[in-house]
Backbone as a printed PyTorch tensor [residue, N CA C, xyz], in Angstrom:
tensor([[[ 78.8810, 105.1210,  97.0070],
         [ 79.3500, 105.3370,  98.2320],
         [ 80.9190, 106.2620,  97.7350]],

        [[ 81.4690, 106.1670,  96.7630],
         [ 82.7160, 107.3930,  96.2950],
         [ 82.0780, 108.6870,  96.6580]],

        [[ 80.7110, 108.5670,  96.5150],
         [ 80.0840, 110.4040,  96.0040],
         [ 80.3690, 110.7850,  97.8820]],

        [[ 80.2770, 109.7330,  98.8560],
         [ 80.4690, 110.1220, 100.1620],
         [ 81.8440, 110.6010, 100.6720]],

        [[ 82.7650, 110.0690,  99.9470],
         [ 84.2910, 110.1320, 100.0070],
         [ 84.3880, 111.6950, 100.8980]],

        [[ 84.1240, 112.6010, 100.0130],
         [ 84.5880, 113.8910, 100.1000],
         [ 84.3010, 114.5650, 101.2850]],

        [[ 82.7790, 114.0480, 101.8490],
         [ 81.9450, 114.3730, 102.9920],
         [ 82.6190, 113.2520, 104.2350]],

        [[ 83.1350, 112.2910, 103.8870],
         [ 83.5470, 111.4990, 104.9440],
         [ 85.1210, 111.6790, 105.4230]],

        [[ 85.7970, 112.1020, 104.6330],
         [ 87.2800, 112.3900, 104.9470],
         [ 87.2840, 113.6990, 105.3160]],

        [[ 87.1350, 114.4810, 106.3830],
         [ 87.3380, 115.8550, 106.5490],
         [ 88.8750, 116.0930, 107.2010]],

        [[ 89.9050, 115.4400, 106.5000],
         [ 91.3440, 115.7960, 106.6560],
         [ 91.5550, 117.0860, 105.8840]],

        [[ 90.5610, 117.3110, 105.0080],
         [ 91.0700, 118.4400, 104.2940],
         [ 91.0120, 119.8100, 105.1600]],

        [[ 90.4130, 119.5250, 106.2060],
         [ 90.0960, 120.7990, 107.1690],
         [ 91.4900, 120.9400, 107.9250]],

        [[ 92.5170, 120.1200, 108.0920],
         [ 93.8320, 120.0940, 108.5220],
         [ 94.6910, 120.5020, 107.5300]],

        [[ 94.5730, 120.2080, 106.1210],
         [ 95.8290, 120.6910, 105.4480],
         [ 95.1270, 121.5530, 104.2060]],

        [[ 96.1590, 121.9640, 103.3680],
         [ 96.0130, 122.7450, 102.1600],
         [ 95.5700, 121.4610, 100.9710]],

        [[ 94.2660, 121.3100, 100.7110],
         [ 93.7730, 120.2090, 100.0570],
         [ 94.5330, 119.9840,  98.8550]],

        [[ 94.4560, 121.3140,  98.0630],
         [ 95.0010, 121.3340,  96.9300],
         [ 96.7190, 121.5890,  96.5390]],

        [[ 97.0930, 121.4910,  97.6980],
         [ 98.6920, 121.6260,  97.6800],
         [ 99.4650, 120.4210,  96.9590]],

        [[100.7520, 120.6380,  96.5360],
         [101.4260, 119.6160,  96.3280],
         [102.0140, 119.1370,  97.4990]],

        [[101.9490, 117.3330,  97.6290],
         [102.8240, 116.7690,  98.6010],
         [104.1840, 117.1040,  98.7970]],

        [[104.7480, 117.3370,  99.5760],
         [106.0070, 117.0500, 100.0920],
         [106.3040, 116.2290, 101.2270]],

        [[107.0140, 114.8430, 101.1960],
         [107.1790, 114.2270, 102.0460],
         [107.8670, 114.4180, 103.5190]],

        [[108.6570, 115.6410, 103.3070],
         [109.1650, 116.0010, 104.5510],
         [108.2120, 117.1950, 105.3830]],

        [[107.4400, 117.5250, 104.4810],
         [106.4010, 118.7340, 105.0280],
         [105.6620, 118.3790, 106.4410]],

        [[105.6210, 119.0660, 107.3400],
         [105.1070, 119.0510, 108.5770],
         [103.4420, 118.6990, 108.1160]],

        [[102.6770, 119.0990, 107.5760],
         [101.5440, 118.4990, 107.1730],
         [101.4060, 117.2700, 106.6610]],

        [[102.3110, 116.6230, 105.8230],
         [102.4790, 115.2090, 105.5940],
         [102.3500, 114.7520, 106.8840]],

        [[103.5360, 115.0400, 107.5280],
         [103.5880, 114.3820, 109.0330],
         [102.2470, 114.1180, 109.7390]],

        [[101.4960, 115.3710, 109.7540],
         [100.1360, 115.2370, 110.4060],
         [ 99.3520, 114.3040, 109.8450]],

        [[ 99.3320, 114.1780, 108.3890],
         [ 98.4040, 113.5160, 107.9770],
         [ 98.5460, 111.9280, 108.3920]],

        [[100.1040, 111.4410, 108.2910],
         [100.3140, 110.0980, 108.5290],
         [100.0010, 109.8080, 110.0780]],

        [[100.1390, 110.7760, 110.9530],
         [ 99.7740, 110.7730, 112.2930],
         [ 98.1370, 110.0050, 112.3050]],

        [[ 97.3470, 110.9060, 111.5880],
         [ 96.0180, 110.6960, 111.6620],
         [ 95.6810, 109.2530, 111.1880]],

        [[ 96.1550, 109.0070, 109.8560],
         [ 96.2490, 107.5500, 109.4600],
         [ 96.6370, 106.4650, 110.4820]],

        [[ 97.6170, 106.7030, 111.1720],
         [ 98.0640, 105.8270, 112.2320],
         [ 97.2800, 105.6970, 113.1020]],

        [[ 96.4270, 106.8280, 113.8620],
         [ 95.4140, 106.6300, 114.8240],
         [ 94.1640, 105.9490, 114.3670]],

        [[ 93.9290, 105.9710, 113.1220],
         [ 92.8780, 105.1610, 112.5040],
         [ 93.1140, 103.7470, 112.6710]],

        [[ 94.3420, 103.4170, 112.2800],
         [ 94.6120, 101.8370, 112.2690],
         [ 94.5010, 101.4890, 113.9180]],

        [[ 95.2030, 102.2900, 114.7610],
         [ 95.1460, 102.0400, 116.0240],
         [ 93.7800, 101.7100, 116.7510]],

        [[ 92.8640, 102.4340, 116.2910],
         [ 91.4420, 102.4750, 116.8110],
         [ 90.7650, 101.1000, 116.2550]],

        [[ 90.7770, 100.9470, 114.8720],
         [ 90.4650,  99.7370, 114.3390],
         [ 90.8810,  98.3720, 114.8130]],

        [[ 92.2430,  98.3190, 115.0990],
         [ 92.7750,  97.1360, 115.6210],
         [ 92.3100,  96.9970, 116.8030]],

        [[ 92.3070,  97.9520, 117.7690],
         [ 91.9470,  97.4670, 119.0790],
         [ 90.5490,  96.9710, 119.1350]],

        [[ 89.5180,  97.6130, 118.1440],
         [ 88.2130,  96.9200, 118.1640],
         [ 88.1250,  95.6140, 117.6280]],

        [[ 88.9900,  95.3200, 116.5100],
         [ 88.9710,  93.9440, 116.2700],
         [ 89.8090,  93.0300, 117.0690]],

        [[ 90.7160,  93.4620, 117.8590],
         [ 91.4620,  92.7080, 119.2030],
         [ 90.3690,  92.1730, 120.1660]],

        [[ 89.4290,  93.2070, 120.2460],
         [ 88.3940,  92.5390, 121.3540],
         [ 87.5470,  91.8130, 120.8140]],

        [[ 87.0860,  91.6870, 119.2800],
         [ 86.3530,  90.7680, 118.7610],
         [ 87.1030,  89.2870, 118.9630]],

        [[ 88.3940,  89.2280, 118.6830],
         [ 89.2730,  88.0400, 118.5350],
         [ 89.0910,  87.5920, 120.1370]],

        [[ 89.5740,  88.5680, 121.0520],
         [ 89.8330,  88.1880, 122.6530],
         [ 88.2540,  87.4210, 123.3110]],

        [[ 87.3130,  88.3870, 122.7830],
         [ 85.8400,  88.0510, 123.0680],
         [ 85.5880,  86.4800, 122.6620]],

        [[ 85.8960,  86.0050, 121.6970],
         [ 85.5920,  84.7190, 121.0950],
         [ 86.3710,  83.6730, 121.7550]],

        [[ 87.5140,  84.1280, 122.0650],
         [ 88.6880,  83.1060, 122.7240],
         [ 88.2740,  82.9290, 124.1520]],

        [[ 87.7890,  83.7980, 124.8030],
         [ 87.3610,  83.8100, 126.3460],
         [ 85.9240,  83.2870, 126.3420]],

        [[ 84.9650,  83.8590, 125.9180],
         [ 83.4770,  83.5250, 125.9490],
         [ 83.0200,  82.1140, 125.2050]],

        [[ 83.5760,  82.1070, 123.8440],
         [ 83.1700,  81.0580, 123.3210],
         [ 84.1300,  79.9790, 123.0590]],

        [[ 85.0990,  80.1180, 123.7520],
         [ 86.5480,  79.1220, 123.5040],
         [ 86.7910,  78.7280, 121.6690]],

        [[ 86.7500,  79.9190, 121.0630],
         [ 86.7300,  79.6060, 119.6040],
         [ 87.8220,  80.5390, 119.0180]],

        [[ 88.7650,  80.2640, 118.2350],
         [ 89.7070,  81.2270, 117.8370],
         [ 89.0220,  81.5690, 116.3400]],

        [[ 88.2170,  82.2940, 116.5950],
         [ 87.8570,  82.9610, 115.1280],
         [ 88.9140,  83.8150, 114.3740]],

        [[ 89.7450,  84.5110, 115.3720],
         [ 90.7500,  85.1940, 114.4970],
         [ 92.2020,  84.8260, 114.9950]],

        [[ 93.0160,  84.2370, 113.8930],
         [ 94.1620,  83.6880, 114.2360],
         [ 95.2840,  85.0050, 114.7350]],

        [[ 95.4000,  86.0850, 113.7370],
         [ 96.3060,  87.0840, 114.1680],
         [ 95.7840,  88.1750, 113.4760]],

        [[ 96.5160,  89.1920, 113.5640],
         [ 96.2620,  90.6250, 112.9820],
         [ 97.4990,  91.1720, 112.7520]],

        [[ 97.6940,  91.7610, 111.3150],
         [ 98.7410,  92.5110, 111.0730],
         [ 98.1970,  93.8370, 110.3890]],

        [[ 99.4010,  95.0320, 110.9160],
         [ 98.8150,  96.1980, 110.6450],
         [100.1380,  96.9840, 109.5200]],

        [[ 99.7120,  97.7930, 108.6360],
         [100.8640,  98.6880, 108.2090],
         [100.3650, 100.0660, 107.6700]],

        [[101.3690, 101.0790, 107.6010],
         [101.0360, 102.1790, 106.8630],
         [101.8850, 102.2350, 105.8350]],

        [[101.4360, 102.6040, 104.5490],
         [102.3130, 103.0070, 103.5100],
         [103.4990, 103.7720, 103.4080]],

        [[104.6250, 103.4900, 103.0550],
         [105.7680, 104.4340, 103.2070],
         [105.4850, 105.7430, 102.1490]],

        [[105.9760, 106.7960, 102.6430],
         [105.8120, 107.9790, 101.3020],
         [106.2920, 107.8670, 100.2330]],

        [[107.2820, 106.9060, 100.0740],
         [107.6470, 106.2580,  98.5540],
         [106.7060, 105.6600,  97.9060]],

        [[106.2710, 104.5390,  98.6720],
         [105.1120, 103.7550,  98.0890],
         [103.8620, 104.4480,  97.5910]],

        [[103.4100, 105.4730,  98.4160],
         [102.3580, 106.1740,  98.1980],
         [102.4160, 107.1000,  96.9060]],

        [[103.7980, 107.6660,  96.8230],
         [104.0130, 108.4230,  95.5460],
         [104.2060, 107.7530,  94.2800]],

        [[104.4770, 106.4740,  94.2960],
         [104.5820, 105.5360,  93.3510],
         [103.3820, 105.1020,  93.0840]],

        [[102.5440, 105.0170,  93.9510],
         [100.9150, 104.4300,  93.6010],
         [100.4490, 105.4110,  92.9890]],

        [[100.4040, 106.5920,  93.2400],
         [ 99.9010, 107.8650,  92.8190],
         [100.2070, 108.2010,  91.2140]],

        [[101.5100, 107.9460,  91.0090],
         [102.1030, 108.1040,  89.7700],
         [101.6800, 106.6360,  88.6120]],

        [[101.6620, 105.6680,  89.3170],
         [101.1450, 104.4830,  88.4510],
         [ 99.6900, 104.7980,  88.2620]],

        [[ 98.6970, 105.3750,  89.1080],
         [ 97.3940, 105.8560,  88.8680],
         [ 97.3300, 106.9720,  87.9160]],

        [[ 98.2020, 107.6310,  87.7940],
         [ 98.4710, 108.9870,  86.7560],
         [ 97.2510, 110.0430,  87.8470]],

        [[ 97.8520, 110.2040,  88.9780],
         [ 97.0730, 111.0940,  89.6600],
         [ 98.1450, 112.6460,  89.8050]],

        [[ 97.4060, 113.4650,  90.2240],
         [ 98.5090, 114.5620,  90.4470],
         [ 98.7080, 114.3850,  92.0450]],

        [[100.0090, 114.8320,  92.1190],
         [100.4940, 114.7040,  93.4430],
         [100.1030, 115.9190,  94.3300]],

        [[ 98.9600, 115.8130,  94.7510],
         [ 98.2550, 116.6440,  95.6810],
         [ 97.5740, 115.8840,  96.7620]],

        [[ 97.4120, 116.6350,  97.9350],
         [ 96.8690, 115.9300,  99.0300],
         [ 95.4590, 115.4340,  98.7040]],

        [[ 94.5030, 116.1590,  97.9430],
         [ 93.3200, 115.9950,  97.5930],
         [ 93.4050, 114.6750,  96.7690]],

        [[ 93.8880, 114.5200,  95.8300],
         [ 94.3280, 112.9310,  95.1780],
         [ 94.6550, 112.0580,  95.9250]],

        [[ 95.5760, 111.9830,  96.7510],
         [ 95.9590, 111.0290,  97.6130],
         [ 94.7620, 110.7910,  98.7330]],

        [[ 94.1580, 111.6210,  99.2950],
         [ 93.4920, 111.0870, 100.4120],
         [ 91.8710, 110.7870,  99.7010]],

        [[ 91.8000, 111.1050,  98.6170],
         [ 90.4380, 110.4680,  97.8000],
         [ 90.8950, 109.4440,  96.9060]],

        [[ 91.6380, 109.1690,  96.7020],
         [ 92.1030, 108.1040,  95.6040],
         [ 93.1610, 107.0360,  96.0830]],

        [[ 93.5950, 107.0790,  97.2480],
         [ 94.5040, 106.3260,  97.6260],
         [ 93.8190, 105.5690,  98.7890]],

        [[ 93.1780, 104.3050,  98.7530],
         [ 92.3460, 103.9430,  99.9160],
         [ 93.1460, 102.8490, 100.7660]],

        [[ 94.5050, 102.5820, 100.5240],
         [ 95.0020, 101.5280, 101.0650],
         [ 96.5190, 102.0390, 101.8380]],

        [[ 96.3110, 103.7030, 102.2660],
         [ 97.4490, 104.0820, 102.9550],
         [ 97.8940, 103.5290, 104.3240]],

        [[ 96.6290, 103.2560, 105.0500],
         [ 96.3650, 102.5580, 106.4170],
         [ 95.7150, 101.1600, 105.8330]],

        [[ 96.4430, 100.3030, 106.3500],
         [ 95.9420,  98.9380, 106.0560],
         [ 95.9840,  97.8040, 107.3240]],

        [[ 94.7460,  97.1070, 107.3880],
         [ 94.8300,  95.7730, 108.5530],
         [ 94.6550,  94.5600, 107.8290]],

        [[ 95.2620,  93.5490, 108.1460],
         [ 94.9330,  92.0830, 107.6190],
         [ 94.3350,  91.3140, 108.6990]],

        [[ 93.4300,  90.8750, 108.6790],
         [ 92.8510,  89.7410, 109.4980],
         [ 93.0220,  88.5440, 109.0170]],

        [[ 93.7940,  87.8030, 109.8700],
         [ 93.9450,  86.2760, 109.4940],
         [ 93.1660,  85.4500, 110.3590]],

        [[ 92.3060,  84.3190, 109.7380],
         [ 91.6910,  83.5030, 110.4780],
         [ 91.7600,  81.9430, 109.9190]],

        [[ 91.6650,  81.0560, 110.9110],
         [ 91.6370,  79.7860, 110.4120],
         [ 90.9590,  78.9910, 109.3180]],

        [[ 89.6030,  79.2190, 109.2030],
         [ 88.5830,  78.8860, 108.2690],
         [ 87.8880,  79.9060, 107.2560]],

        [[ 87.5840,  79.1420, 106.1860],
         [ 87.0470,  80.0590, 105.4620],
         [ 85.3500,  80.6520, 105.6910]],

        [[ 84.9050,  80.0590, 106.3020],
         [ 83.6890,  80.3330, 106.6850],
         [ 83.4890,  81.4550, 107.8280]],

        [[ 84.5880,  81.5400, 108.5840],
         [ 84.7550,  82.7360, 109.5360],
         [ 85.1340,  83.8890, 108.6690]],

        [[ 85.4260,  83.8980, 107.3690],
         [ 85.4540,  85.4110, 106.8180],
         [ 84.5200,  86.2950, 106.8500]],

        [[ 83.4380,  85.6250, 106.5790],
         [ 82.0850,  86.6710, 106.1490],
         [ 81.5250,  87.0990, 107.6800]],

        [[ 81.7950,  86.1640, 108.7740],
         [ 81.2320,  86.2790, 110.0000],
         [ 82.2960,  87.5340, 110.5430]],

        [[ 83.3640,  87.4440, 110.3430],
         [ 84.5680,  88.8050, 110.7840],
         [ 83.9300,  90.0230, 110.0860]],

        [[ 83.6510,  89.9370, 108.5770],
         [ 83.4550,  90.8450, 107.8500],
         [ 82.0380,  91.6380, 108.4890]],

        [[ 81.1440,  90.7540, 108.8600],
         [ 79.9410,  91.4490, 109.2410],
         [ 79.9700,  92.1930, 110.4220]],

        [[ 80.8790,  91.4390, 111.2870],
         [ 80.9450,  92.1940, 112.7630],
         [ 81.6330,  93.4090, 112.6560]],

        [[ 82.8440,  93.5990, 111.7070],
         [ 83.4900,  94.5560, 111.5770],
         [ 82.5990,  95.7490, 111.3350]],

        [[ 81.9960,  95.5540, 110.0400],
         [ 81.0490,  96.4700, 109.5320],
         [ 79.9450,  96.7640, 110.5420]],

        [[ 79.5840,  96.1860, 111.5970],
         [ 78.5730,  96.6520, 112.2870],
         [ 79.4640,  97.2520, 113.6290]],

        [[ 80.4080,  97.5260, 113.7730],
         [ 81.1750,  98.2070, 114.6490],
         [ 80.5350,  99.6200, 115.1860]],

        [[ 80.3230, 100.0130, 116.1700],
         [ 79.8260, 101.4420, 116.1600],
         [ 81.0520, 102.6270, 115.9330]],

        [[ 80.1660, 103.5280, 114.8590],
         [ 80.7940, 104.5210, 114.2150],
         [ 81.7940, 104.0690, 112.9920]],

        [[ 81.7390, 102.8140, 112.5100],
         [ 82.5650, 102.6580, 111.4210],
         [ 81.4080, 102.6550, 109.9870]],

        [[ 82.0020, 103.0880, 109.1200],
         [ 81.1650, 103.4660, 107.8160],
         [ 82.1070, 102.3550, 106.6920]],

        [[ 81.0310, 101.9960, 106.0920],
         [ 81.6350, 100.8110, 104.7920],
         [ 81.8750, 101.9310, 103.5090]],

        [[ 82.7790, 102.1730, 102.9300],
         [ 82.8770, 102.7870, 101.8020],
         [ 82.8000, 101.8540, 100.4870]],

        [[ 83.6460, 101.0850, 100.5430],
         [ 83.8500,  99.8580,  99.4900],
         [ 83.9120,  98.5600, 100.1290]],

        [[ 83.7650,  97.6720,  99.2980],
         [ 84.1310,  96.2450,  99.4590],
         [ 83.9720,  95.3570,  98.2240]],

        [[ 84.9380,  94.3330,  98.3510],
         [ 85.1240,  93.7330,  97.0830],
         [ 85.3250,  92.2450,  97.7000]],

        [[ 84.4260,  91.0090,  97.2320],
         [ 84.2730,  89.9100,  97.3190],
         [ 85.1970,  88.9980,  96.7310]],

        [[ 86.6210,  88.5720,  97.0090],
         [ 87.5540,  87.9060,  96.1500],
         [ 87.6090,  86.3940,  96.9320]],

        [[ 86.3340,  86.1780,  97.5940],
         [ 86.5310,  84.8370,  97.7410],
         [ 85.4360,  84.1890,  97.1550]],

        [[ 84.1160,  84.6700,  96.7300],
         [ 83.2950,  84.2710,  95.9530],
         [ 83.8810,  84.3890,  94.4670]],

        [[ 84.6820,  85.3840,  94.2560],
         [ 84.9540,  85.4260,  92.8770],
         [ 86.6250,  85.9300,  92.9180]],

        [[ 87.4300,  85.1040,  93.0960],
         [ 88.7960,  85.1420,  93.1400],
         [ 89.4100,  86.0230,  91.7470]],

        [[ 90.5720,  86.4680,  91.8070],
         [ 91.2970,  87.2950,  90.8350],
         [ 91.7570,  86.3560,  89.9260]],

        [[ 92.1340,  86.5110,  88.6750],
         [ 92.4800,  85.6980,  87.6200],
         [ 93.8000,  84.9830,  88.1150]],

        [[ 94.7440,  85.5930,  88.9630],
         [ 95.9710,  85.2000,  89.5490],
         [ 95.4590,  83.9610,  90.4760]],

        [[ 94.1930,  84.1440,  91.2150],
         [ 94.1450,  82.9220,  91.9640],
         [ 94.0920,  83.6740,  93.4450]],

        [[ 94.2050,  84.9270,  93.4430],
         [ 94.3220,  85.8910,  94.8450],
         [ 92.8000,  85.7050,  95.3230]],

        [[ 92.7280,  85.3880,  96.5920],
         [ 91.3990,  85.0820,  97.4480],
         [ 91.6070,  86.2210,  98.5020]],

        [[ 90.6190,  86.8510,  99.1360],
         [ 90.4360,  87.5780, 100.2190],
         [ 89.1530,  88.3500, 100.1050]],

        [[ 88.5910,  88.8340, 101.2230],
         [ 87.6210,  89.9150, 101.4660],
         [ 88.1360,  91.2220, 101.8040]],

        [[ 88.0630,  92.4570, 100.8750],
         [ 88.3240,  93.3850, 100.9640],
         [ 87.3660,  94.5060, 101.2880]],

        [[ 87.7960,  95.4110, 102.1870],
         [ 86.8010,  96.5560, 102.9190],
         [ 87.4330,  97.8000, 103.1220]],

        [[ 86.8360,  98.7740, 102.4110],
         [ 87.7670, 100.2070, 102.9160],
         [ 86.5830, 100.8630, 103.5460]],

        [[ 87.0710, 101.1620, 104.7760],
         [ 86.1770, 101.5520, 105.7380],
         [ 86.6270, 103.0560, 106.3910]],

        [[ 85.6600, 103.9940, 106.5800],
         [ 85.7230, 105.1690, 107.3280],
         [ 85.6270, 104.8720, 108.8480]],

        [[ 86.9790, 105.1470, 109.4170],
         [ 86.9960, 104.8950, 110.7230],
         [ 87.1190, 106.3040, 111.4820]],

        [[ 86.5260, 106.4600, 112.6600],
         [ 86.4140, 107.7540, 113.4040],
         [ 87.6760, 107.9040, 114.0890]],

        [[ 88.5360, 109.0310, 113.8900],
         [ 89.4190, 109.3540, 114.8610],
         [ 89.0890, 110.4790, 115.8920]],

        [[ 89.0930, 110.4860, 117.0630],
         [ 88.5790, 111.5880, 117.9030],
         [ 89.7220, 111.9880, 118.3170]],

        [[ 89.8470, 113.5400, 117.7550],
         [ 90.7510, 114.4910, 118.1580],
         [ 90.1370, 115.5550, 119.0830]],

        [[ 91.0890, 116.3710, 119.7470],
         [ 90.8270, 117.0800, 120.5850],
         [ 89.5140, 118.2270, 120.2670]],

        [[ 89.8290, 118.7580, 118.7130],
         [ 88.8410, 119.6260, 118.4300],
         [ 87.7310, 119.0270, 117.4230]],

        [[ 87.9380, 117.7300, 117.0380],
         [ 86.7790, 117.1360, 116.0830],
         [ 87.0920, 115.7870, 116.1360]],

        [[ 86.1110, 115.1140, 115.1590],
         [ 86.2340, 113.7490, 114.7980],
         [ 86.3030, 113.5820, 113.5180]],

        [[ 87.3100, 112.9970, 112.7830],
         [ 87.7190, 112.7810, 111.4230],
         [ 87.5860, 111.3000, 110.7790]],

        [[ 86.9170, 111.0940, 110.0890],
         [ 86.7980, 109.6690, 109.4660],
         [ 87.8690, 109.8500, 108.3850]],

        [[ 88.6460, 108.3910, 108.4740],
         [ 89.8590, 108.0900, 107.9000],
         [ 89.5360, 106.7300, 107.1320]],

        [[ 90.0490, 106.5020, 105.9470],
         [ 89.9140, 105.4560, 105.0930],
         [ 90.9400, 104.5520, 105.5270]],

        [[ 90.6910, 103.0770, 106.0130],
         [ 91.4960, 102.1330, 106.4630],
         [ 90.9400, 101.0940, 105.5970]],

        [[ 92.0980, 100.3100, 105.0350],
         [ 91.4860,  99.0860, 104.3520],
         [ 91.8790,  97.7240, 104.9980]],

        [[ 90.8050,  96.7940, 104.9690],
         [ 90.6280,  95.9610, 105.9650],
         [ 90.7260,  94.6570, 104.7260]],

        [[ 91.6720,  93.6930, 104.9660],
         [ 91.8830,  92.4140, 103.9110],
         [ 91.4860,  91.2530, 105.1230]],

        [[ 90.6010,  90.2140, 104.6830],
         [ 90.2740,  89.1590, 105.6380],
         [ 90.6250,  88.1090, 104.6120]],

        [[ 91.4930,  87.0380, 105.2700],
         [ 92.0700,  86.0140, 104.6680],
         [ 92.0160,  84.7700, 105.4800]],

        [[ 92.0030,  83.3910, 105.1950],
         [ 92.4050,  82.3980, 105.9950],
         [ 93.8580,  82.3460, 106.0070]],

        [[ 94.3970,  81.4980, 106.7830],
         [ 96.0190,  81.2070, 107.0190],
         [ 96.5590,  80.6260, 105.6700]],

        [[ 95.8830,  79.7940, 105.2580],
         [ 96.1290,  79.2590, 103.9380],
         [ 96.1840,  80.3460, 102.5790]],

        [[ 95.4920,  81.0750, 102.8770],
         [ 95.6530,  82.3010, 101.7260],
         [ 96.4160,  83.1080, 101.6900]],

        [[ 96.8060,  83.3080, 103.1810],
         [ 97.5340,  84.2620, 103.6010],
         [ 98.9930,  83.9530, 103.1840]],

        [[ 99.0810,  82.6000, 103.4260],
         [100.5500,  81.8970, 102.9630],
         [100.6660,  81.8320, 101.4630]],

        [[ 99.7790,  81.7460, 100.6500],
         [ 99.8720,  81.9450,  99.4020],
         [100.1210,  83.2480,  98.7920]],

        [[ 99.3050,  84.3340,  99.1780],
         [ 99.5620,  85.5930,  98.9350],
         [101.0500,  86.1420,  99.2820]],

        [[101.5630,  85.6980, 100.2710],
         [102.6630,  86.3450, 100.8790],
         [104.0050,  85.7050,  99.5280]],

        [[103.7450,  84.5600,  99.5940],
         [104.6040,  84.0590,  98.7410],
         [104.6170,  84.5160,  97.0980]],

        [[103.2340,  84.5920,  96.8320],
         [103.0950,  85.0830,  95.3760],
         [103.6110,  86.8800,  95.1270]],

        [[103.2990,  87.3790,  96.2820],
         [104.1630,  88.8370,  96.2580],
         [105.3520,  88.7210,  96.2620]],

        [[106.2740,  88.0550,  97.0640],
         [107.4730,  88.0570,  96.9100],
         [107.8530,  87.5430,  95.6050]],

        [[107.3880,  86.8400,  95.1850],
         [107.5590,  86.3040,  93.4330],
         [107.4780,  87.2650,  92.5200]],

        [[106.5070,  88.0730,  92.8030],
         [106.1470,  89.3890,  91.8130],
         [106.8760,  90.5590,  92.1110]],

        [[107.1360,  90.9550,  93.4560],
         [107.8890,  92.3060,  93.8530],
         [109.1250,  92.1010,  94.3010]],

        [[109.4540,  91.1380,  94.8750],
         [110.8890,  91.0070,  95.9060],
         [111.9160,  90.4970,  94.9560]],

        [[111.7350,  89.6440,  93.9020],
         [112.8760,  89.3680,  93.1350],
         [112.7110,  89.7770,  92.0050]],

        [[113.8940,  89.6880,  91.1620],
         [114.0650,  89.8840,  89.8570],
         [113.6820,  88.9190,  88.5270]],

        [[113.1690,  87.9930,  88.8550],
         [112.6830,  86.7590,  88.1610],
         [111.5610,  87.3370,  87.3250]],

        [[111.6260,  86.8140,  85.9430],
         [110.6500,  87.2420,  84.8910],
         [109.3480,  86.3910,  85.3520]],

        [[108.3440,  86.7930,  85.3870],
         [107.0310,  86.0430,  85.6600],
         [106.6120,  85.5180,  84.2040]],

        [[106.8390,  84.3860,  83.8180],
         [106.5020,  83.7330,  82.5960],
         [104.9810,  83.1120,  82.5840]],

        [[104.2080,  83.0780,  81.4250],
         [103.0670,  82.4730,  81.3420],
         [103.0530,  81.1420,  82.1150]],

        [[104.0540,  80.2370,  82.0990],
         [104.0130,  79.1220,  82.8560],
         [104.2310,  79.3630,  84.2950]],

        [[105.1710,  80.2010,  84.6000],
         [104.9380,  80.3530,  86.3470],
         [103.5490,  80.6200,  86.6870]],

        [[102.9360,  81.6660,  85.8780],
         [101.5680,  82.2650,  86.3530],
         [100.5580,  81.0240,  86.5550]],

        [[100.6580,  80.1980,  85.1540],
         [ 99.8640,  79.1260,  85.5340],
         [ 99.9870,  78.3420,  86.6450]],

        [[101.1850,  78.0070,  86.9710],
         [101.7310,  77.2750,  88.2520],
         [101.2250,  77.9100,  89.4960]],

        [[101.3380,  79.3590,  89.7100],
         [100.7430,  79.8350,  90.9410],
         [ 99.2920,  79.9290,  90.7850]],

        [[ 98.5650,  79.7910,  89.7200],
         [ 97.0480,  79.7880,  89.7960],
         [ 96.5430,  78.5880,  90.1890]],

        [[ 97.2930,  77.2990,  89.8810],
         [ 97.0720,  76.0200,  90.3460],
         [ 97.1860,  75.8700,  91.7160]],

        [[ 98.3590,  76.4690,  92.1490],
         [ 98.6710,  76.4070,  93.5050],
         [ 97.5170,  77.3070,  94.4400]],

        [[ 97.0570,  78.2840,  94.0940],
         [ 95.8980,  78.9710,  94.4220],
         [ 94.4530,  78.0000,  94.6130]],

        [[ 94.3010,  77.1000,  93.5300],
         [ 93.2490,  76.2310,  93.7310],
         [ 93.7900,  75.2130,  94.6440]],

        [[ 94.6690,  74.5770,  94.5910],
         [ 95.1850,  73.6740,  95.8220],
         [ 94.7130,  74.2410,  97.1720]],

        [[ 95.0070,  75.7180,  97.2850],
         [ 94.9490,  76.3310,  98.6390],
         [ 93.5040,  76.3770,  98.7430]],

        [[ 92.7460,  76.4930,  97.8480],
         [ 91.2240,  76.5100,  97.8560],
         [ 90.4640,  75.3290,  98.5210]],

        [[ 91.1760,  74.3800,  97.9490],
         [ 90.5790,  73.2110,  98.2300],
         [ 90.9610,  72.7260,  99.7990]],

        [[ 92.3210,  72.7090,  99.9370],
         [ 92.6540,  72.7780, 101.3550],
         [ 91.9290,  73.6590, 102.2900]],

        [[ 91.5530,  74.7410, 102.0280],
         [ 90.5070,  75.4390, 103.0660],
         [ 89.1730,  74.7520, 103.2160]],

        [[ 88.5950,  74.5560, 101.9040],
         [ 87.6030,  73.9910, 101.9760],
         [ 87.3600,  72.3860, 103.0110]],

        [[ 88.6440,  71.5450, 102.5350],
         [ 88.7710,  70.2910, 103.2100],
         [ 88.6340,  70.3050, 104.6140]],

        [[ 89.5440,  71.6090, 104.9240],
         [ 89.6230,  71.8080, 106.6220],
         [ 88.2530,  72.3630, 106.9060]],

        [[ 87.3420,  73.0280, 106.2740],
         [ 86.2470,  73.4530, 106.9840],
         [ 85.2130,  72.2050, 107.0700]],

        [[ 85.3730,  71.3670, 106.1270],
         [ 84.3580,  70.3160, 105.9830],
         [ 84.6960,  69.5370, 107.1910]],

        [[ 86.0820,  69.4160, 107.7410],
         [ 86.1380,  68.4630, 108.8760],
         [ 85.6360,  69.0580, 110.3480]],

        [[ 85.4720,  70.1340, 110.1380],
         [ 84.9100,  70.7930, 111.3990],
         [ 83.7560,  70.0540, 112.1640]]])
């Protein structure tokens, strides 16, 4: 799938691909515009799925949807952490979560239904996927991740842009938000004891998800 990225992402036609990134540069602004349009396009399609299930089937398949674009500083930091060159080429081809959408659903069984429906949307291409539901991370983190090629229709052409989609239950999202704040938003040292506690909490969340699902 990674071999398709260069062909898939035609943003290089709009910028000097090998040029160093300048955060205040007009080209960077254009690039961020294209990512924003990709999020808007995909969010609209997912909202239709959400509303369809509510209206036609009286079922809340999706509770809510969050979206975000990484800030320039966050993008640069991630590139530095990954030891990438600070060029548009490295940014577009190696940073998959510049544009991100999080889909939150009530039940664990709905995650795979949502995943399949998103992948079958017209024009959407799957670049990568990771199943952290069946195989949670060591930290206890659970979700289903997709990196998708989303078509952005401009006046002169169609550009496929990478958007990362994370699908979680409400319980998983609650745990993940707290764990993220604990790790990145406080100055508190994360000891082995604290890590073990968070893994235990994640297991409790998983049990809760399973219990709620079995009550259906």
